[in-house]
C-alpha positions in Angstrom: -59.7 -9.0 -6.8 -57.9 -12.2 -5.9 -58.4 -13.4 -2.4 -57.3 -16.1 0.1 -60.0 -18.3 1.4 -59.9 -19.6 5.0 -57.6 -22.6 5.7 -59.2 -26.0 5.8 -57.9 -29.6 6.1 -56.5 -30.8 2.8 -56.4 -27.3 1.4 -53.4 -25.5 -0.1 -50.7 -24.6 2.4 -50.5 -20.9 3.5 -46.7 -21.1 3.3 -44.6 -23.1 0.9 -41.4 -22.3 -1.0 -41.3 -18.6 -1.8 -45.0 -18.1 -1.1 -46.5 -17.0 2.2 -50.1 -15.5 2.2 -49.6 -14.1 5.7 -46.2 -12.4 5.2 -46.6 -11.3 1.6 -46.7 -7.5 1.3 -48.7 -7.2 -1.9 -50.6 -10.5 -2.2 -52.0 -11.1 -5.7 -49.8 -8.5 -7.2 -46.5 -10.2 -6.4 -48.1 -13.7 -6.6 -48.1 -14.2 -2.8 -44.3 -14.1 -2.7 -42.3 -12.5 0.1 -39.5 -10.0 0.3 -37.3 -9.2 3.2 -33.7 -8.3 4.0 -30.7 -10.4 2.7 -27.1 -10.1 3.9 -24.2 -11.3 1.9 -20.6 -11.6 3.1 -17.5 -12.5 1.2 -13.9 -12.9 2.4 -11.4 -12.4 -0.4 -7.7 -11.9 -0.9 -6.7 -8.9 -3.1 -3.6 -6.7 -2.7 -3.9 -3.9 -5.2 -0.9 -2.8 -7.1 0.2 0.9 -6.9 -2.3 3.0 -8.8 -4.7 0.1 -9.5 -8.4 0.8 -9.4 -10.7 -1.8 -8.0 -14.5 -1.6 -8.5 -17.4 -3.8 -7.6 -20.0 -3.7 -10.4 -23.6 -5.0 -10.0 -25.8 -5.8 -13.0 -28.8 -5.5 -10.6 -30.1 -6.3 -7.1 -33.6 -5.8 -5.8 -34.2 -3.4 -4.2 -32.1 -1.2 -1.9 -28.5 -2.2 -1.9 -25.8 -1.1 0.6 -22.3 -2.3 0.8 -19.3 -2.2 3.2 -15.7 -3.1 2.7 -13.6 -3.8 5.8 -16.2 -1.8 7.8 -16.2 1.2 5.5 -19.5 2.0 3.9 -19.2 2.1 0.1 -22.6 3.5 -0.9 -26.2 2.9 -1.5 -28.3 2.2 -4.6 -32.1 2.5 -4.9 -33.2 0.8 -8.1 -33.8 -2.9 -8.5 -33.1 -3.0 -12.2 -30.2 -0.7 -13.2 -26.5 -1.5 -12.9 -24.3 0.3 -10.4 -20.8 0.2 -9.0 -18.9 0.8 -5.7 -15.3 1.9 -5.6 -13.3 -0.5 -3.4 -9.9 1.1 -4.0 -9.6 3.4 -0.9 -10.6 0.7 1.6 -8.7 -2.4 0.5 -6.5 -3.8 3.2 -2.7 -3.5 2.4 -2.3 -7.0 3.8 -4.6 -8.4 1.1 -7.3 -9.8 3.4 -10.7 -8.1 2.8 -14.3 -8.6 4.0 -17.1 -7.4 1.8 -20.7 -7.1 3.3 -23.7 -6.4 1.1 -27.2 -5.7 2.4 -30.2 -5.9 0.1 -33.6 -4.8 1.4 -36.9 -5.5 -0.3 -39.4 -4.6 2.4 -43.0 -3.5 1.9 -45.1 -2.9 -1.2 -42.3 -2.3 -3.6 -43.5 -4.0 -6.8 -46.8 -4.6 -8.8 -45.5 -8.0 -10.0 -43.1 -10.6 -8.8 -39.7 -8.8 -8.7 -37.5 -11.3 -6.8 -35.3 -10.1 -4.0 -31.6 -9.7 -3.3 -28.7 -10.1 -5.7 -30.4 -11.7 -8.8 -28.0 -10.6 -11.5 -24.3 -10.9 -12.0 -21.7 -9.1 -9.9 -18.3 -8.3 -11.4 -14.9 -7.3 -9.9 -13.2 -4.7 -12.2 -9.4 -4.1 -11.9 -7.8 -1.4 -14.1 -5.0 1.0 -14.0 -5.3 4.6 -12.9 -6.1 5.8 -16.5 -9.3 3.9 -17.4 -12.7 3.8 -19.1 -15.4 4.3 -16.5 -18.5 2.1 -16.2 -20.6 2.4 -19.4 -18.2 4.9 -20.8 -18.2 3.7 -24.4 -20.8 4.9 -27.0 -20.7 3.5 -30.6 -23.1 5.0 -33.1 -23.7 4.3 -36.8 -23.7 7.7 -38.5 -24.4 6.2 -42.0 -24.4 2.8 -43.6 -25.2 0.9 -46.7 -23.8 -2.3 -48.3 -20.7 -0.5 -49.6 -19.6 1.8 -46.8 -20.4 2.6 -43.2 -19.3 5.4 -40.9 -19.3 4.6 -37.2 -18.6 7.1 -34.5 -16.9 5.9 -31.4 -16.8 7.9 -28.2 -14.7 6.7 -25.3 -14.8 8.4 -21.9 -11.5 8.3 -20.1 -10.5 9.4 -16.6 -7.2 9.8 -14.8 -7.4 8.6 -11.2 -3.6 8.9 -10.6 -1.9 11.7 -8.7 -0.1 13.0 -11.8 -0.8 14.2 -15.3 -0.6 11.4 -17.9 0.2 11.0 -21.5 -2.4 8.6 -22.8 -2.1 6.5 -25.9 -5.2 4.8 -27.2 -6.1 2.2 -29.9 -9.4 1.0 -31.2 -9.6 -2.1 -33.4 -13.0 -3.2 -34.7 -13.4 -6.9 -35.5 -16.1 -8.7 -37.4 -17.9 -11.9 -36.4 -15.0 -13.9 -37.7 -12.4 -12.1 -35.6 -10.9 -10.1 -38.5 -9.8 -6.5 -37.9 -11.9 -4.4 -40.3 -11.3 -0.9 -39.0 -8.8 0.8 -36.7 -7.9 4.1 -35.1 -5.1 5.3 -32.8 -4.2 8.5 -31.0 -2.6 10.3 -28.1 -3.9 12.8 -25.6 -2.9 14.5 -22.4 -5.0 13.9 -19.3 -4.5 15.9 -16.2 -4.6 14.3 -12.7 -8.2 13.8 -11.5 -9.7 14.9 -14.8 -11.8 13.2 -17.5 -12.1 13.5 -21.2 -13.8 11.9 -24.2 -11.9 10.3 -27.2 -14.0 10.7 -30.4 -13.1 9.1 -33.6 -14.7 7.9 -36.8 -14.3 4.3 -38.1 -14.9 3.6 -41.8 -16.1 0.1 -42.8 -16.0 -1.0 -46.5 -18.6 -3.6 -47.5 -19.8 -3.8 -43.9 -21.7 -6.7 -42.5 -24.8 -4.9 -41.4 -27.0 -5.8 -38.4 -30.7 -6.5 -39.1 -33.5 -8.7 -37.8 -32.8 -11.0 -40.9 -29.0 -11.0 -40.5 -27.9 -9.9 -37.0 -24.2 -9.4 -37.8 -22.2 -8.1 -34.9 -18.8 -6.4 -34.4 -16.5 -5.9 -31.4 -14.5 -2.8 -30.7 -11.4 -3.6 -28.7 -10.3 -0.5 -26.9 -6.9 -0.2 -25.3 -5.5 2.6 -23.1 -1.8 3.0 -22.3 0.1 5.4 -20.0 3.8 5.5 -19.4 4.3 2.5 -21.7 1.9 0.3 -19.7 -1.5 -0.9 -20.7 -3.9 0.5 -18.1 -7.3 -0.6 -19.4 -8.9 -2.8 -22.0 -12.6 -2.8 -23.0 -14.3 -5.1 -25.5 -17.6 -3.5 -26.6 -19.9 -5.3 -29.0 -22.0 -3.4 -31.4 -23.9 -3.7 -34.7 -23.8 -1.5 -37.8 -27.3 -0.5 -38.8 -29.6 2.5 -39.5 -33.2 2.8 -38.2 -35.9 5.2 -39.2 -39.7 5.7 -38.7 -42.2 7.6 -40.9 -46.0 7.7 -41.3 -45.6 6.5 -44.9 -43.0 3.8 -44.7 -43.3 2.5 -41.1 -40.3 1.3 -39.1 -37.2 0.6 -41.1 -33.9 -1.1 -40.5 -31.3 -0.4 -43.2 -34.1 0.9 -45.4 -36.3 -2.2 -45.1 -39.7 -2.0 -43.4 -40.4 -4.3 -40.5 -43.8 -4.6 -38.9 -43.3 -5.0 -35.1 -44.8 -8.3 -34.0 -43.9 -7.7 -30.4 -44.3 -9.2 -27.0 -44.1 -7.6 -23.6 -42.1 -9.7 -21.1 -41.4 -9.3 -17.4 -37.9 -10.2 -16.1 -38.6 -13.4 -14.1 -37.7 -16.8 -15.4 -40.7 -18.8 -14.3 -40.0 -21.6 -11.8 -36.4 -20.4 -11.5 -37.6 -17.1 -10.0 -36.0 -13.8 -10.9 -32.4 -15.0 -11.0 -30.8 -14.0 -14.3 -28.8 -17.1 -15.2 -27.4 -16.7 -18.7 -29.0 -19.7 -20.2 -32.4 -18.8 -18.7 -32.2 -15.3 -20.3 -31.1 -16.8 -23.6 -33.9 -19.4 -23.6 -36.5 -16.7 -22.9 -35.6 -14.8 -26.0 -35.3 -18.0 -28.1 -38.8 -19.0 -27.1 -40.2 -15.6 -27.9 -38.6 -15.6 -31.3 -39.5 -19.3 -32.0 -43.1 -18.4 -31.4 -43.1 -15.8 -34.1 -42.3 -12.5 -32.3 -39.6 -10.2 -33.8 -39.7 -7.6 -31.0 -39.6 -7.4 -27.2 -40.8 -4.7 -24.9 -38.9 -4.9 -21.6 -41.8 -4.1 -19.2 -41.5 -2.2 -17.1 -37.9 -1.9 -16.3 -34.4 -2.3 -17.9 -33.7 -6.1 -18.4 -30.4 -7.9 -17.7 -27.5 -7.2 -20.0 -27.4 -10.9 -20.9 -31.0 -10.7 -22.3 -30.0 -7.7 -24.5 -26.9 -9.6 -25.7 -29.1 -12.4 -26.9 -31.5 -10.0 -28.6 -28.5 -8.6 -30.5 -27.5 -12.1 -31.5 -31.0 -13.2 -32.6 -32.1 -10.0 -34.4 -34.8 -9.0 -32.0 -36.0 -5.4 -31.9 -36.2 -4.1 -28.4 -38.1 -1.3 -26.5 -36.1 -0.6 -23.4 -38.3 0.8 -20.6 -37.2 2.9 -17.7 -40.1 3.4 -15.3 -43.5 2.1 -14.2 -44.1 5.2 -12.1 -42.9 8.8 -11.8 -43.9 11.0 -8.9 -47.5 9.9 -8.4 -48.0 6.4 -6.9 -49.8 3.3 -8.3 -51.5 1.3 -5.6 -48.3 0.7 -3.6 -47.0 2.5 -0.4 -43.3 1.7 -0.9 -43.0 2.0 -4.7 -40.3 3.8 -6.7 -42.3 7.1 -6.7 -41.0 7.6 -3.1 -37.4 7.8 -4.5 -38.1 9.1 -8.0 -37.3 12.8 -7.4 -33.8 12.1 -6.1 -32.9 9.2 -8.4 -34.6 9.4 -11.8 -32.0 11.4 -13.6 -29.2 9.0 -12.6 -31.3 5.9 -13.2 -32.5 7.0 -16.7 -29.0 8.0 -17.7 -27.6 4.7 -16.4 -30.1 2.7 -18.4 -29.2 4.6 -21.6 -25.5 4.5 -21.0 -25.5 0.8 -20.2 -27.7 -0.2 -23.2 -26.8 2.3 -26.0 -24.5 -0.1 -27.8 -27.1 -2.8 -28.3 -28.0 -2.9 -32.0 -31.3 -4.5 -31.0 -32.6 -1.5 -29.1 -34.6 0.9 -31.3 -36.8 2.6 -28.7 -36.3 4.1 -25.3 -39.6 4.2 -23.2 -39.7 6.7 -20.4 -42.7 5.2 -18.7 -45.7 2.9 -18.5 -49.2 4.2 -17.9 -47.9 7.1 -16.0 -50.7 8.7 -14.1 -49.5 12.3 -14.5 -48.4 11.9 -18.2 -50.7 14.6 -19.6 -50.5 17.0 -16.7 -48.3 20.1 -16.9 -45.9 18.5 -14.4 -45.9 15.2 -16.4 -45.1 17.1 -19.6 -42.3 19.0 -17.8 -40.8 15.7 -16.5 -41.0 14.1 -20.0 -39.2 17.1 -21.4 -36.4 16.7 -18.9 -36.2 13.0 -19.5 -35.9 13.6 -23.2 -33.0 15.9 -22.6 -31.3 13.3 -20.3 -31.6 10.6 -23.0 -30.4 12.9 -25.8 -27.3 13.8 -23.7 -26.4 10.1 -23.8 -27.8 8.8 -27.1 -29.3 10.6 -30.1 -29.8 7.6 -32.3 -32.9 5.9 -31.0 -36.6 6.8 -30.8 -38.2 8.0 -27.5 -41.6 6.8 -26.6 -43.9 6.3 -23.6 -46.6 3.7 -23.1 -49.6 6.0 -22.6 -53.0 5.0 -21.3 -55.4 5.1 -24.3 -57.7 7.5 -22.4 -55.0 10.1 -22.9 -55.3 9.9 -26.7 -56.6 12.7 -28.9 -56.3 16.4 -28.0 -55.8 15.9 -24.3 -52.5 14.1 -25.0 -50.9 16.7 -27.3 -48.4 17.9 -24.7 -47.3 14.4 -23.7 -46.9 13.3 -27.3 -44.8 16.4 -28.1 -41.9 14.9 -26.2 -42.0 11.6 -28.0 -40.6 10.4 -31.4 -43.2 7.6 -31.5 -46.6 7.7 -29.8 -47.5 4.5 -28.0 -50.9 3.6 -26.6 -51.8 0.6 -24.3 -54.8 -1.5 -25.5 -56.3 0.7 -28.1 -55.6 0.2 -31.8 -58.8 2.3 -32.3 -57.0 5.3 -30.7 -54.1 4.7 -33.1 -56.6 4.8 -36.0 -58.2 8.0 -34.8 -55.1 9.9 -33.9 -53.4 8.8 -37.1 -56.1 10.4 -39.1 -56.0 13.6 -37.0 -52.3 13.9 -36.6 -50.9 12.6 -39.9 -47.3 13.4 -39.0 -47.2 10.9 -36.1 -46.1 7.3 -35.9 -47.5 4.8 -33.4 -47.2 1.5 -31.6 -49.5 -0.2 -29.2 -47.3 -1.1 -26.3 -49.8 -3.5 -24.8 -52.5 -5.4 -26.6 -54.8 -8.4 -26.0 -54.3 -11.7 -27.7 -57.9 -11.8 -28.7 -57.4 -8.7 -30.9 -54.6 -10.1 -33.0 -56.6 -10.2 -36.2 -58.0 -6.7 -35.9 -54.5 -5.3 -35.1 -53.0 -7.0 -38.1 -55.7 -5.5 -40.3 -55.0 -2.0 -38.9 -51.3 -2.4 -39.3 -51.6 -3.6 -42.9 -53.6 -0.6 -44.0 -51.8 2.0 -41.9 -48.0 2.2 -42.2 -47.9 4.8 -39.5 -48.9 2.0 -37.1 -45.5 0.5 -36.6 -46.6 -2.6 -34.6 -47.8 -4.1 -31.4 -46.5 -5.6 -28.2 -49.0 -8.2 -26.8 -49.5 -8.5 -23.1 -47.7 -10.9 -22.6 -45.3 -13.0 -24.6 -44.6 -15.3 -21.7 -46.5 -16.0 -18.5 -45.1 -14.6 -15.3 -45.5 -14.7 -11.5 -47.8 -12.1 -10.0 -50.8 -10.0 -11.2 -52.7 -13.2 -10.5 -55.4 -14.2 -12.9 -55.2 -11.2 -15.2 -55.4 -13.7 -18.1 -57.9 -16.0 -16.5 -61.2 -17.5 -17.4 -63.9 -18.7 -15.0 -67.3 -20.2 -14.8 -70.3 -18.0 -14.1 -73.9 -18.9 -13.4 -76.5 -18.4 -16.2 -79.1 -17.3 -13.6 -77.2 -15.5 -10.9 -76.8 -11.8 -11.6 -73.3 -10.4 -12.3 -71.4 -8.9 -9.4 -72.4 -5.3 -9.0 -69.3 -3.8 -7.4 -67.1 -1.4 -9.4 -63.5 -2.4 -9.7 -61.1 0.5 -9.8 -57.4 0.0 -10.6 -54.9 2.8 -11.6 -57.9 5.1 -11.7 -59.7 3.1 -14.3 -63.0 1.3 -14.1 -62.2 -2.3 -15.0 -65.5 -3.8 -13.9 -66.2 -5.2 -17.3 -62.9 -6.9 -17.6 -63.5 -9.4 -14.7 -60.1 -8.2 -13.5 -58.0 -10.7 -11.4 -60.4 -13.5 -10.8 -58.1 -16.3 -9.8 -58.0 -16.8 -6.0 -55.2 -18.3 -4.0 -53.4 -20.7 -4.5 -53.2 -19.3 -8.1 -49.9 -17.3 -8.4 -49.5 -16.7 -12.2 -50.9 -13.9 -14.4 -52.1 -16.4 -17.0 -51.9 -13.8 -19.8 -48.8 -15.2 -21.6 -49.0 -16.7 -25.0 -46.2 -19.0 -23.9 -46.7 -20.7 -20.5 -44.6 -20.6 -17.4 -42.4 -23.5 -18.5 -42.0 -22.5 -22.2 -44.9 -24.3 -23.9 -47.1 -22.8 -26.6 -50.6 -21.9 -25.6 -53.8 -21.5 -27.7 -53.5 -17.7 -28.2 -50.1 -18.2 -29.7 -51.5 -20.8 -32.1 -54.2 -18.3 -33.2 -51.5 -15.7 -33.7 -49.6 -18.1 -35.9 -52.7 -18.3 -38.1 -53.2 -14.5 -38.1 -49.6 -13.8 -39.1 -49.5 -16.5 -41.8 -47.2 -19.0 -40.0 -49.9 -21.7 -39.9 -53.0 -22.4 -41.9 -55.0 -24.4 -39.3 -55.1 -25.1 -35.6 -57.6 -27.2 -33.7 -58.7 -27.1 -30.0 -61.6 -28.3 -27.9 -63.1 -26.3 -25.0 -63.3 -28.0 -21.6 -67.0 -29.0 -21.0 -68.9 -26.4 -19.0 -71.4 -27.7 -16.3 -75.1 -27.3 -17.0 -76.3 -23.9 -15.8 -73.0 -22.2 -16.2 -71.0 -20.4 -18.9 -67.4 -19.6 -19.2 -66.1 -16.0 -19.6 -62.6 -14.5 -19.6 -60.8 -11.4 -18.6 -59.8 -9.0 -21.4 -56.4 -10.8 -21.4 -57.9 -14.3 -21.1 -58.7 -17.1 -23.5 -61.3 -19.9 -23.4 -60.2 -23.0 -21.5 -59.3 -25.0 -24.6 -57.0 -28.0 -25.0 -55.5 -29.8 -28.0 -57.4 -32.9 -26.9 -60.2 -35.3 -27.9 -59.9 -37.3 -24.7 -63.0 -36.4 -22.5 -64.3 -39.6 -21.2 -66.9 -40.5 -19.8 -68.8 -37.8 -21.8 -70.3 -39.9 -24.7 -72.9 -37.8 -26.5 -72.3 -34.5 -24.7 -72.0 -31.6 -27.1 -68.4 -30.3 -27.3 -67.3 -26.9 -28.5 -64.6 -27.3 -31.1 -62.5 -24.2 -31.8 -60.6 -23.9 -35.1 -58.3 -21.1 -36.3 -58.2 -21.3 -40.0 -56.6 -19.2 -42.8 -58.4 -20.9 -45.7 -61.6 -20.5 -47.6 -63.4 -23.5 -46.0 -63.1 -25.8 -43.1 -64.6 -29.3 -42.4 -64.7 -31.4 -39.3 -64.7 -35.2 -39.4 -65.3 -37.5 -36.4 -64.4 -41.1 -36.9 -64.5 -40.6 -40.7 -67.9 -38.9 -40.8 -68.3 -35.2 -41.6 -69.9 -33.5 -38.6 -69.4 -29.8 -39.6 -68.4 -27.6 -42.5 -68.1 -23.8 -42.7 -67.1 -21.2 -45.4 -64.9 -18.7 -43.7 -65.9 -15.0 -43.9 -63.9 -11.9 -42.9 -66.2 -11.3 -39.9 -65.1 -14.7 -38.5 -61.6 -13.3 -38.0 -60.1 -16.7 -38.8 -62.0 -18.4 -36.1 -64.8 -21.0 -36.5 -66.6 -23.0 -33.8 -68.6 -26.2 -34.1 -70.8 -28.2 -31.7 -69.8 -31.8 -31.9 -71.4 -34.6 -29.8 -68.5 -36.4 -28.1 -67.6 -39.9 -29.2 -64.1 -41.4 -28.6 -62.0 -41.8 -31.7 -60.4 -39.4 -34.1 -61.4 -35.8 -34.7 -60.0 -34.3 -37.9 -60.1 -30.7 -39.2 -59.4 -30.1 -42.8 -58.8 -26.7 -44.4 -59.6 -26.0 -48.1 -58.8 -23.2 -50.5 -60.0 -23.4 -54.1 -61.4 -26.8 -53.3 -57.9 -28.2 -52.5 -56.8 -29.3 -49.1 -54.2 -26.9 -47.6 -53.9 -28.1 -44.0 -55.1 -30.9 -41.7 -55.0 -31.3 -37.9 -55.8 -34.5 -36.0 -56.9 -35.1 -32.4 -57.4 -38.7 -31.2 -58.7 -40.2 -28.0 -55.8 -41.6 -26.0 -55.6 -44.1 -23.2 -55.0 -43.8 -19.5 -51.5 -42.7 -18.2 -49.1 -45.7 -18.5 -45.6 -44.4 -18.8 -43.4 -41.3 -18.6 -41.1 -39.7 -21.2 -38.2 -37.3 -20.7 -37.3 -34.7 -23.4 -34.1 -32.7 -23.0 -34.1 -29.4 -24.9 -30.3 -29.8 -25.5 -28.2 -33.0 -25.3 -25.1 -31.1 -24.1 -24.6 -28.1 -21.8 -21.5 -26.2 -20.7 -20.1 -27.1 -17.4 -20.5 -23.7 -15.7 -23.1 -22.2 -13.5 -24.2 -19.9 -16.4 -25.7 -22.8 -18.3 -28.8 -24.9 -17.6 -30.4 -28.0 -19.0 -34.2 -28.0 -19.4 -35.9 -31.4 -19.4 -39.6 -31.9 -20.0 -41.4 -34.9 -18.4 -44.5 -36.1 -20.4 -47.2 -38.4 -19.3 -48.0 -41.0 -22.1 -50.5 -43.7 -22.6 -49.4 -47.3 -23.5 -49.2 -46.4 -27.2 -46.7 -43.5 -26.4 -49.2 -40.7 -26.9 -49.3 -37.6 -24.7 -52.2 -37.7 -22.2 -53.2 -34.1 -22.7 -54.9 -33.4 -19.4 -53.0 -35.7 -17.1 -52.2 -34.4 -13.6 -50.1 -37.1 -11.9 -47.5 -36.8 -9.1 -43.9 -36.8 -10.4 -40.5 -37.2 -8.6 -37.3 -36.2 -10.3 -33.9 -37.5 -9.3 -30.6 -36.2 -10.7 -27.2 -38.0 -10.3 -23.8 -37.7 -11.8 -22.5 -34.3 -13.1 -25.6 -32.3 -12.5 -28.0 -31.2 -9.9 -31.7 -30.3 -9.8 -32.1 -26.5 -9.8 -36.0 -26.4 -10.1 -39.0 -28.5 -10.9 -42.6 -27.5 -11.6 -45.3 -27.2 -14.1 -47.4 -24.5 -15.8 -50.4 -25.1 -13.5 -51.5 -21.6 -12.5 -52.8 -23.1 -9.2 -49.7 -25.3 -8.7 -48.2 -23.3 -5.8 -45.2 -25.3 -4.4 -41.6 -25.1 -3.6 -39.8 -25.2 -7.0 -36.7 -26.6 -5.4 -38.6 -29.7 -4.3 -38.0 -32.7 -6.6 -41.7 -33.6 -6.3 -44.2 -31.9 -8.5 -47.3 -32.7 -10.5 -47.9 -32.7 -14.3 -50.2 -30.1 -15.8 -51.7 -30.8 -19.3 -49.6 -33.9 -19.2 -46.2 -32.2 -18.8 -43.8 -30.8 -16.1 -40.3 -29.4 -16.3 -37.0 -30.1 -14.5 -34.2 -27.6 -14.7 -30.7 -29.1 -14.3 -27.6 -27.1 -13.3 -24.1 -28.4 -13.9 -22.4 -29.6 -10.8 -18.9 -28.3 -11.6 -17.4 -31.3 -13.3 -17.5 -33.0 -16.7 -19.6 -36.1 -17.3 -23.2 -37.1 -17.7 -26.1 -35.8 -15.6 -28.6 -38.6 -15.3 -32.2 -37.5 -14.9 -34.9 -39.9 -13.8 -38.6 -39.3 -13.3 -41.0 -41.6 -11.5 -44.8 -41.7 -10.7 -46.7 -44.4 -8.8 -48.1 -47.0 -11.2 -46.4 -45.5 -14.3 -43.3 -46.7 -16.1 -40.4 -44.5 -15.2 -38.2 -42.6 -17.7 -34.4 -41.9 -17.7 -32.3 -39.6 -19.9 -28.9 -38.0 -19.8 -27.4 -34.6 -20.5 -23.7 -34.4 -21.2 -21.9 -31.8 -19.2 -18.8 -30.4 -21.0 -16.1 -28.0 -19.9 
């Protein structure tokens, strides 16, 4: 397991930024970060009108949230990922001056990964009349749909908080993406004082614009309630019109078209920003996952922010929304959710489903991840109860659970009986066996290893009951330090003998968690912590047909050692032919090739050639004596060149370059500008292994929100303008400063030519 070595002069600090090895509660699990207690206080003026209802709505706060208004306790929430609300109405001061106090506590061993602490998602103030729609009170379901006609069922919960019976008029208008009204419904109902009811109506859409991964068309239902001639509440609920199905013969379908799930697991943090769910960070995360070839996301192991799901709707991603990482039995931690599970799971599960049930992207509800008691009688009982809770709130999506592969076969029959889709972590072989034995089932692998991408694709192609995979992970994250690492091991020293047990499993053969402090990242992501593509993602591109050829070189290994990896790891390879002063030393060249033959040329001379065979799994390695110059890989099919990749030896660092992802950002705190800083040689080529000190400055209409790199050992304060490049690159995140104009970003490094760029901040 990861450890902290004794302090020494010049060594890494024991405390910096959010990291503190002495105060952290769960060390490597949470990436050495700390929790604590946060207090928030806000003075605000609000004089409620007669009958007005005022509610404070949280999208999420980690972990235990308590609130007081004007000294009156409003309530308590114990879940770091679900939304919740407090009613302010009874305690508002008639004179309009109010003081709100919120306490968020994250103390002890509360998470297996970096969770963040405090209020990290949006908080909203809701003001309505006495007749209103409660929080998450709208459910919109596609009953049937094709290109000519769709029937959509709308259910709207209403409640009367006034002291008298009310005649309620309601109107629902559905608009398409162009703002045109395409379906309407109206009606009247009587609602007694203090009572609630549900409005149900069908909407018919002719020639509907359907939602799908290929064409994610969305609609908005504008819901309006009136009482005594006054509008008392308005709700705008977005939705998509689509049908989904699963079958062992045809796989997973959207609107009748089969889609293989090429999925990625993601945690909820945003890298060097931390856990804060700024809208642009949430959007960028989904954009990066999609741009790297994934079409599905598993929200592991908790409900994500509403903003992330909004983006998944807009970009056509398929989502597995997951409720729990633990039920009644613990996992490693003393202060984990299992301590509160019994009293809270029903409400928390219902809240997740009610909040998220209108997202077209969501196709699967997952009730748990690697649940210890999943196959026990008590576990089956809980799963049965969870299924009932979900079906009370949504009957249109598939229920699953990420089951440990050791629970496959006959021993898992009871657990699988409560699921619409069976999901196993890390075993496509278990899928193959169970699919042959239980031909009525459909499957996903809810966690997989990058190294198995080829085998998994082969299994999926020959077995339509295998709906798809979710690799662990799509993006790197903070915590679970070194799960995706590699390391050097002696050729002569015997392997470590100790058994490593985690979650009740023997993981000795996986070299589990081998990065020591100051490493703070998992390292298992196919996209790194700042959003750049890693070698496993390049391999996946070849496997899935998005690329014909990729070329990498393994970092030289000292004599007497070899490199090995964890099950989630990857060889330490770089897209580089700059390894001076190593003239003549054999270098291991890695190629990923979807062609019949591959050839390597060094400085114009062929140094290797290989016919690709199925057992190669689209990988070929060559030993090439190092000489500076140009290394070229050429792929051939039918004797014709189909792809070429080039690496060349570059010079020493000489200058810097800034690359803004977007030239313009909105002038609000919800938007961000991401700017990469690259280290270049005199000819303007990236120096692929450069690690130089960098200092960012931001002037004008923006401010520096974070700076850092993807270095898994680069522990630092990400709010410091000083950082160091890793693999030649670092990242600065710019937040608008509240006014229009240009944000001017500059990066400097001793001895290198500085770089300047601008981002336009617009209202």
